[in-house]
Steps between C-alpha positions, in 0.01 A plus 500: 500500500654299212462666169404339169679567171476415131824503298314569167181438325397389139509779253286353224169599631220262607373454136840547314436868450872569465554249223208634300602864538862440422445299195247757383760767542758309311256465206417861495142460624514693819700816607774504754258681731264215477767254577635711803138516636464129495828468694386761751158322554666165570742649740208674697299178490810299646549756782152525591456112517788468739398784714145370534638160593681663778859466381735720700794547256382526145752510193518764235730500191409138448325597190656493155369519141750222407764403759605654828879443423450686174331776681816541705713521188289778364502679836879485529568583119647143442401548135723366222582740235309306239181584662593856617583615147136482386384775740190299569273585801615347836210250471568398150869467577394278791301277272769498229750379760259225605360369173703675224360746246478500116324803349513639148576866451199734463469873427524580878713207626825340400528121454587297795652152511627358830502166660399440855740463794551150645222345690580256779300295761467662827698263730310167490160642420316511163518880506737658257689820563684729251872477582660843561772564238796722588780650315799725541287777379213454747420822657303458832233765566136511602246489221184611679391376843268212454527361851419853645214555256334171605556554862324844455209337312444264792534788752225700305271200568581525871721202482846491653729251308847359516665548161683197364837515317719233372835554689814627331711191545235269369432738212865512389555125552204403293610721223783458239734682290393620161657353191728792439628480874553132574787582718278707742403343834162633591566502867792740441220764442363471855654831628361694200144339552447519868476883517200472266344275752562746770354775269178316444474385867530868599231598263276237646574622856411863386173352370416352826630140481622386844627160382598324179539134401828420312518162358828310479393160376855406379582398869338166422763425237869386538683824505876594452656697776517823303117481469448441861719790585314734289185483731699678775631758253151585375305491824775691699479770236120524528523503889750788474235718317265707711137519450429152332210275603558186713598200290346165516757265337320219324609169340303198402487163295748326741733501775747782570694308760825456290501876434410624852839640554442740220189654659521441882642865566292686244353828646137426407174513703381156416569185315248283299572124460300221302405246757278328245785375295724456781360493870819334620709827468293668780735463800800612304336806320333612813842486692635785271243754603607783721273645780362770277426283203175330415438164325247466213397130510407381143243216575224550237614345187556744206585237256211239525133482528433264818320640789719596790507274812422757756610281790840424346565867401380637834741274673801627313392859549453435864853372511615831367293690752664302789834606368441853409172617644178599314614854401790365301322229304315546173291216340539519112466311171812307418567699195298729264166353407582568141524125436141414609164564333309796619173380670364153563141645511530541114493113459144390475544165338750338747397180696402649835700246684827576316431878491489493877869398500614816305599852573574763249655846537194659643447220746877495613463860581222399740707213631787735603260708697336204676839359604612840634170535690527151641860537632408856636235325724185615299207253473516331165371167629256476216751551222745256675230224506399541148864502389581181701202332340614575146855380581367171643262449205764523246746265677232225521338547166491210253539741215872514581598133497506247212661167614570373144687815411719474804582124433595596130744766632644243734575265221710752291849348426807617313394316185185716481728814486750382234478502135589170337812634325728794549448818279754414231322174416158669514629783270601250223161340507318845494716626210388209276132578578503891494783575239501875630717763340787686669336772721169324548219754568208454749291710738441434858140415490214760520375725223294827539197447728259725297187655609308239275664218703411649837144561391446144388667353794271696724194388289608141552561553871152647533328237293384729210682289241531132498819286551482419120475853397791602732716215371429611139606853593817389676586262206457803267748702721752222498492472128559877470797469712642194319463646163668825597798312639527284185476816284810668665703190525507409862651144538343378823141629544248552792134487506470850660310403812177688422312270738712597797430779738829474687794251490434373862135557535405309183665180629397560864132515392549130376695373801324379815623671815476857364249772550471831311381858562305739277664820620808390679728713283866561600743726318787320317655800336369828352152440377531125500282342765455141584248297692711242663310166547496369866612149598267383760565114493703216359528537115419267211405513139160322428526525119710639213528873512651628181518199246200585291624851398854371436383206286282737282792736454735225387222353261506822291867541435788281412743704713549385873253677747603522860274372782507773754491443875595684814748332714441385859715765679331781306154351573593500860673834524243677303215368710432572870638181640400310797668606833411163666698286268871544379556648156705196372196283558270727316759533205515120465133459500487752214788321318303184508191671355707656220685167446171353403433782257842479339459143449145542345640773267780270383258215452284729287785577255637818638879480456609836670364580852590814677477507894546857611676569824537884526467487859789260565731783617221679694460197730863489583558556876650851552811375682765249419496182712313172564163642416605630166677178407195303592290727300713456192474137535131448531424789247699329215368163603136608470575630145668174405220289654258703267710453193711178513235251402544561140707354234831630375341625169264740703656828541433677827531881518474734798503873545630749765467874540566803723750346733868491551551134399778256559573268217558229743140508628369474144745223408336279785175505321640330196272652258616470136428866422459792729418863424597781729393869518790703383389816314538727809846343602780730404775320670725313261609262779152370514523322167836369602359322803299286263787426276562153623122403545485164344165494352333739254398857589312803374581836652187729456557757238220749558291632806150374481385740766578808286292604201821607303573307194872395439634526147651226313844677537457512882439121504808444301708730726380302809577159344833623391586599868378143611705320238824649622487274806236234428504202250264562210405121475340530851317829456123536444337817386195614718340783686540571871160355603148426383320763295151505662521868610605631167292615201493314180673761283805538718507117536505440133767756424735403791471130421553566124806698580636229727457232237668713250796538716523120554494460122777760466730293731418172323638660183806636685582164661431307174785680339746426792 
């Protein structure tokens, strides 16, 4: 019989129980015991759900209170001294590494002030992991036995699971050297680290685990030879240890063909590959299997919400069976289901026709089981018939097609994606209009989304207050933000975005071709969850989306106020995109919708317009080559199509965060000013990379995901470091990102200190 397998399940809870409990713990409202119980309940529910659906291979250790990579750092004692010195509990150390911690001294506790570790996008997803940070003083050892404890939890419920661990080579490769050990190559630590894997695997075996899943996702990247060689070193060592569970070696998010030579002789029990992202690799990856190795066939999409095509998936699995036999084939999700919402049944307001096209994590679990039963010869004819009808109905629906939009995309030419003058000429005109000081200050866009804002938004959505009452409330919030910015002396203001629920959803709700969920939450990082909109058809903007609020904000101040938009690539990447139309087409459709909005903002008197593209790097194909070159071309083109219809005097800004950015990719956008997340970067070479960036730039000076408040002196120190290799006349002063997740008190103090630092440098440079 062909087995069914899930590589990982969402850990947030069907009703976001994890977010509520975690944030309550941070606020001191619940005990650690309360928090741990919530985690235990979520894990139990996830295991039971999969067991009841008939899944054969159920994952454990796929749960985390913040991030699974950070879990591994805590487990292996990869804890920089700046966290260890405070003698916090393991859980509080974990959270301090993830989000920073600033706490005043009390009679029983000493003061704590530490920033978070760097947070980076997980490959090309919108999930963020906390980057492991190594130093010469790192002392590997086991801190507890989380994978074993969770395996035993499931076992106590009568459920045998397959524990999941990020593999040693990927863990080291995805990490970095700490700022005091920049000469350290993390991969050089492999021989010290692998024995800990053997130790935890042995403990799992003693607890009753017969198999484990070890993820090595870096195999879909371009890897240097020394990294490829590390796989043999690591897995030969594990194979030499007696009494360990069988290993399923898993990779996902793309093709592994260029790196097959690194893994084809590995002594593992099974390989898992992602055939959703790259079905073309099947023949080559199947050819490396030895007679005693099995193949886990990833055919149910762990990254998107479209219903599986059973006929298509079954055909691929059947191909594997013909080559290997039923006993050596496992039907699986392509990756962990972490990236999908929990349960489609929680959606009560979706158009039934559209809802029939979707599958969330709970439904994907069932899809894996049906496919496995089908290829095993069991009678699932009813499920196959229903599935085929859903797939056919979506393909023929008139919801998906808009001929006018398709014609407009076809008419895009080079002129539409080119500003009328190069940057130097634009800058001269803009200087005359804005007359900004050296070290101009601004923020990225949003201000705190208070409880009062959320309550009034919900009242408006439910119809308990009128549109006029809601607009009056929003205008009052905008005025509060404007007056605060004027008071502390910011130079270019924002309206604070009180009317916006999310930077993509807000615009998607006003663009034809999108649909939305009520409970389709997905973890982005820590306790930050998002509800990605879903692109179901061709995209167009029927009317202005943000002009009213921007015009009001500008009308109550003499300082320039930025119009705030989300860029086409980010709107695409932070949505669930269509899988029946290429992403370039969808990006250009969004670009045209945003072009109309940018032009309307300019016509309404808005002189500074920010079009954010934080997902630009996220969308970059994982391997170098033609696909990556094509992406960079159309991604930049879509941004320029959105922004190039304005006059020279209109200043275009953009923002990027939490990615390893290439200045050349940003240069291709031709924005007048860009801001880049920088506060968690501690590599001095990162600044130097942007030294020759021709336009203006702001390197973010404080971490908006952390509650800690930087002092004025800290800001001055950071700017001094930047000024050693970056020209002052091009530098803007700003935070890392928007401030919607922060409280007002910390926002006020952080921004006040930031502005004070900018004023300090104006005085310093005035004397030069």
